[in-house]
N, C-alpha and C positions, 0 to 999 in steps of 0.2 A: 478512428480509434487506433490506426496502425502505429502511429508515432508513440503514443504513451504506452501501448502494449509492448512495443519494441524495447522501451526503457525497462519495463518489468522483466522481460526476457533477459536483458543484459544483467539485471540484478541476480537472476537465477544463475547465470553463468559465473558471476563474481562470487557467489556463495552457493555452490551446488549441493545436491543431496537433500532436497526438501522432503522426500518421501518418508512416511512413517515418523515424522517429527511433529512436535507441538509448536505452532506458530502464533505469535502475537503481533497484530498489526495496529499501529497508531495512525488513525486518519482513514476516513472512508470517502475520500474524494475519488476521482477516477483512478489514480495510481493505487490507492489502498484497495479499492474494490476489484481492480484487475488483479491485484495480488491475491485476493480471495479466490477468484476464478482459476488463476494459474496454480495456486497451491492445491486446490481441490483436484485439478487435473493431474498434478504431480504426486498425488497420493498422501498428502499431509494428513496426519491422524487427528489433529484437532486445531481449529482456527478460532482465536478470540480476536475481536476487534474493539478498540477503544475509540469512541467518537462522540462528540458532544451533541451533534444534530440528530434528533430522533428519526427523521426521514432517512438519513444516511445509515443509521443503525439498522433500520428495517431493510434497506437495500442490501446491506452486508448479510443479514440473515437469509434473505431471499436468494442470494447468490451462493450460499453454502457455508457461511460462518456458523460455528457451533454456538457462539455467544457474541453478543454485541452490547457493550456497556458504556456508560458515560464516564465512569471513573474506575480505574483499576485498584481494587482493594487488596488483592493478593500480590505477593512478591515471589519471584522465583518460580521455577517449574517449566519454563519454556526453553525449547531447544533453539528456536529462531525468533528474532524480533525484526520487524520491518517498520521503520519510521517513515511515514509518508506525510508528515506535518511540517517538519523543520522547526518545530517549537522546542526550545531547550528543555522545558519541563517534561515533554513527552520523550525526548531522547534520553534524558536521565532516568526516567521511569523504565524505559526499554532496557537499559543496561542492568538496572536492578532486578528486572523480571526474568533475567536469563539464569538458567541452571548451569552448573559446571560444564565447561566446554561449549557454552552457548555462543551463538553468532548473531551480531547485529548488522543489519543491512540499512545503511543510512541513505535514504533517497530524498527525504524532505529537504527543501531548500531553506536553510537557516541564513540569517543575515551574517555578514562577515564579522560583525562585532559580537555575535552571540557566543556565550560561553556556558559550559555545564560543569558541574562539580562531579568528578568521577574519582573514585578511589583507585589509585594505581595498585594498591594491594588486592582489591577485589578482582581487577583484571588479571593480575598474576595468580592469585590463589584459585580462581575459578577457571583459569586458562581461557579467557574470553577472546573472541575475535570480533573486531569492529571493521567493517568494510564499507567504504563509500561507493556509491553507484549513481553517476549523474549523466549518463549518456545512453544512446541507443546502440552504439558500437556495431553498426552495420547489421542490425537485426531485422530490417524491414522484410527481407525474404522469408525468414523463419516466422515472423509475426503474421504475414499474410497466410502462410501455410497453416499455422496453429489456429488462427482465427476462423478458418473454415469449420473446424470441429467445435469451436467454442462460440460461434456467432450468435446462437440463440441467447446465451447468457450475457454476452458482451453487449448485444444490441440494447439491452435494458438500461445501459449506462447513458444513452442519449435521451435526456429528459426534456429537451426543448428542440423543436425543429422549426426553422424559419426560412423564408425565401429571401433572396438578396435585397429585395425592396424593404424588408423588415429588419435591416441591419441594426438600426439604432435600438429596436426592441430586443434583438438578440444580444446585444452588448449588455443591456440592462439585466436581462435574464441570466446572463453568465455570471453576474455579480451576486446573484441570489444564492444563499446557502441551500435552498430547496432544489436547485439544479445541480446535476453532476457534470454532464457534458452537453453543450449547446451546439447544434449543427446548423450551418447556414448553407443553403443550396442555391444554385443559380436558377 
């Protein structure tokens, strides 16, 4: 879990100051759920997660999200949004959910041809910030240190454990939306 957690720490560095903010996360895979854990540790005042999969919504709540929904009906009111899906509709909804001076952290991998409709006026009028975050930026050391305190919560993200001889089964399990992170051990 060190590598994906390093990516989330890099996102925190790209858009610092999460404490006492309201955060909206799109996607409750490993990155989104690590975002929940890190946000709670950073003192975020409210965390909402948008996720289609019911098992992953439950995981978000178990890890400290205040709400986990399949569809976001409300717009506005969030200081921060983190997209961990890469889906254009989610990214557009994240922009729309930000309050004035809100900040979007774009972590989800969208296809190169994907496009979203964004109002330049909305970015201007609300003074929005949109920051991309796609690397771990030498955060392994910090990740190892922070994971020591967060290991109880982060360990629950490993939902499938296999030995090397079960590699084929592990690959199939990793394709299942019911699994968050699959681990293969020698």
